[in-house]
N, C-alpha and C positions, 0 to 999 in steps of 0.2 A: 722859530719856536723855542721856548724855554726849554732846557733839559732837565728841569726839575720835575715835571710831570712824568708820570709812568706811561709807557705804552700800553696799548690794548694787549690782553693776554691771548693765547692762541684761539680759544673758542670766539673771542670778540673779532679776532681777525677773519675767522671763518664766515662770520655773519656779515662782516664788511664786504667780503667778495661776492655775497648774494645780493648786496645792495647795488644801486646804480652808481656809476662811476663817480668819484668825487668832484670831477671837472667836467664842464659841459663840452659838447662837441664844439670844434672850431673848424670853419670851412668845410663841414660835413665829415670831419675825422674825428675818431674817438682819441682821447688821450691815451699816452703809453703808460703801461702799467708794468713795473718792475718789481718783482718779489725777491728780495734777498735770498739766495739759496741757503739750504741748510748748512753746507760746509764753508761757507764765506767767513773770513775774519771780520771782527768788528772794525770799522773805519769811519771817518768823517763822511758825512752825506755826499759832499761835493767830490771827494776824492774816489768814493766808491762808485758814484755814478759816472764820473769821467773815465774810470777804469773799464766799466762795463759797456759804455757807449763812447768810444773814442771820438766820433764824429761831433760830440757836444763841444769839443776843444778846438773845433775848426776855427781858424782866424776870422773867416767871414760870419761866423756865428755870433749871436749876442753872448757876451762874456758870462760863463755859467754862474760865476759868483754874483753878478749882477741878476741873474734870473733868480736866484736863492733870495737875494735882498728884495726883490719885488713880490716875493710870496708865491712864485709860479711853480714850485716844486712842493707837493703836498703828499700827506699820508692817506690811508685808506678813508679817514673820517673828514679829509677835506683840510686838515690843519697843516700849515706851511712848515716845512723843514728849515732848519737853519743850516748854513753851509758846512760848520764844523760839528754839527751835532752827530754823536756816534749813531751809526746804523749797524744792524747785524741780522742773522738769520731770522726770518719770519717777518721783518720789517716790509712795508710797501712804499715805493716812491712813484708818484704819478707826475705826469708832465705832458706838455703838448711839443710835438716835433716842429722844428723849424723848417719852413718849405724853401727849396730852391726855386729860382724862377722857373717858370714851366709854360711851354706852349700848349694851350688847350684849344685844339681846332674846334670850330663852330660844327655842329652836327646835330641832327634831329634825333630825339630819342624816340623810337617807335615802341610803344608799350601795347602789347598784344591783348594783356588783360590785367584788370585790376579790381579787387575787392577787399574786404577788410581783413583778409588772411595772406593773400598773394598778390604780387606783382610781377608780370612776365615782360621781359624785354626782348626785343628783336635786335640783338646787339650787332653792330657793325663790325668789319674787319678792323684790325689794328686798335681795338680799345680793350685796355685791360680790365678784368673782372674786378680785382682788388686793388687798392693803392700799393704800389710796390716799385722801388727804384725811382726810375725817371718818370713813371706814370702813376702820379697821385691825384692831382685834382682832375686829370683827364680820365680816371677809371670810371667804369660804370657805376660802382657803389657810390662814390663821392657825387658825380654827376646827378644820380637819381636822388640821393638825399637832399642835395641843395634845390633841385628843381620841384620835389614833391612836399619838401618840409618833413618827411617821415624820418625821424632821427634813428628809429629802431630797426630800419631796413637792413637786411642781411642776405647775401647771396646763399642759396640752398646747395648749389653745387657750383662748378667752375668751368668756364671756357677759356682755353689759351687765348691770350691777346690777339693773336692773328686769326683766331677762328671766329666766324661769324655765326649768328643764328639765336636759338631760344635758350633765354638764360632766366630761371626763375629765383625770385627774392621772396623771403619771408618777411611778414610785417610784425607779427606780435611775438615778442621773446618767449613767452610761456608756450608757444605752439612750434618753435623752431624745431625742437628735438624730434617731434613726431614727424615732420616733413624730412629732415635730414636722414632719419633712420629708413625711410623708403629708399633713398639713393644707397645707403649702406647695405641694405639688403637686396639691392638688385631689383626692387619692385617698381622702377620707373622704366618705362620703355623709350629708348632714345634711338633716334634715327638721323644719320648724317648723310650727306652727299659730298663725293669728292671727285676732282677732276685729274686724272693721271695720263701719261703717255708711256705705255709700254715700249721698252727697248728689248735688245738682244739679251736674252737670258731671264726676261721677266717671268715670275712665278705666280701668276694669277690668270684666271680665266679671261678670255678675250671676246666670247660670243654674248650676245644680249640674252638675259634670261639665266645664263649660267650661274651657280652659287658655289660657294665654298666657305667653310669654317677655318678662320685663322686662330691657331691656338701657339701661344708663346709664353716663355717666362721671361718678364721684363723687370729690370731693377735699376736703380739710380742710387749713385753713392752720395752722401751728404755733401752739399756744397757744389755739386756738379749740376750744369745747366741740362744736360742731355742724360737720357736712359739708354741701356743697352740690352740687347737680347742675351740671356743667359742660358746656361744648361740646367735642366731640371723640370720638375713638374709645373705644367702650364698654369699661369695665374692672370693671363689676359686672353680673352676669348672675344672673337668678332665673327659675325656673319657677313659676309660680302656678296653682293649681287650686281652683275653688270647691267645697267638699265638704258644705257645709249652709247652708240659708237659713233663720234662726230667724223666728218668728211677728213680731216687730217689725222686720224687715227687715235685721237683722244677719247679715253674711255670716261664715262661718267658712271660712278659707282655708288651704290646704296650700302651703307655700313650700319649694321646694328651691334653696338658693343654690348656684351653681356656683363663686362667688368668695367672698372673705372681706373685703370693705371695711369700714370703720368705719361703723356704724349703717346697713348696706346695706338691710336688709328695711325699717326704719323710714322712711328717706328715700324709698326707691322707691315705697312706698305713699303716703306723704304727698304726694310731688310728683304723684301721679295723682289727688288729691283724695280719698284715703281713707285719713287717718291712723288708725293702730291705736287702738283704745280705750283710754283710760288714758295716752296719749302726753303727755309733758311737755316735749318739745324741738322737734316738728316739727309744723306748720310755724313755730311761734314757741314759746319757752319758757314754761312756766307753773310757777307755785310750788307749786301743791296740786293735782295731778291727782285726779280723782274716784275713781279705782280702780286697782288694781295694772294695769301694762301687760300688755295682753291679747296676749302674745306668748310662746310655749312652744316651746322646742328639745324636740320630741317624741322624735326617736331619732337615733341616731348609729351608723354601721355602717362597719366597716374590716376589712381583713386584718392581723393582728397581724404587724408587721415582725420581731419576735423569736421569736415561738412558731409563727407560720404559721396561728394559729386565726383562724376567721371570727367576728367579734364583731357583734352587734346590740343596742344598748342602747336601752331603751325607758322614757320617763319615764310615772309613774303620776300625775302631776298633772293637774288639769283647770283650763280658762279659765272665767271667770265673775266677775260683780262687779256693783256698782250700775250701773244704766244711765240 
């Protein structure tokens, strides 16, 4: 891109962010958008991008200067940046990530519901909700976009990669906020099932029909994989009920979270001496868990904010594995 033309002003850039991305999806993935932060010093586009995303300089990747020469790095209007063109606060650089080789297991995508507003998946264990880290093409979002052709599909909430069960996606961008606000306000009824084996010192009920409310303050430091139980006012609340006692002493629990903290159910149970069977993070991370995490998002119920319909989506999956 020539440096002689002026870049759009602030108002124009705000309008650009409301428009569709200047690059199409690739392999079911949206392009990456980097908005140069207000405090950044002006630098050449290539140098600035490489400083912000060091992985772009990986020797195994296509040389970044070559990508600029191909016109693969564009602004919010879709116009290519040149490698040495100055960029500064308020500018946007859009590009596609380069994908590492990834094993994508063959697995059926069991869709529980689909209309013009919602798509609801019965997610299997060990499938990430969103593309992240080593799980990109194998994520539920990318798989569904590619299999359905719905480029606007986005998850309305998230399940851990190792958790199976009901996962809802929105279809229309203009309706996304209405659905996400239901989750934010706690107006979606979520029910999980988990299998645990209580040991000495376990601090939960063990008789069928017994109930208890778990209240904790949970937090996670930026960049850390696991969360912690902290002192202070509870911000994580879950109703627990024992629904089955299996012959070998394993309990099947019904869990109804009233809040949605990171790893809420996993940490609340582990901190009471009953980590979920197959757990790989709590109380301590392990590399090779002996079975899929025995946690299932059994049902999701909500009043549709767009149509007014009453929905209750129910997983058909079952828990169980090596003991």
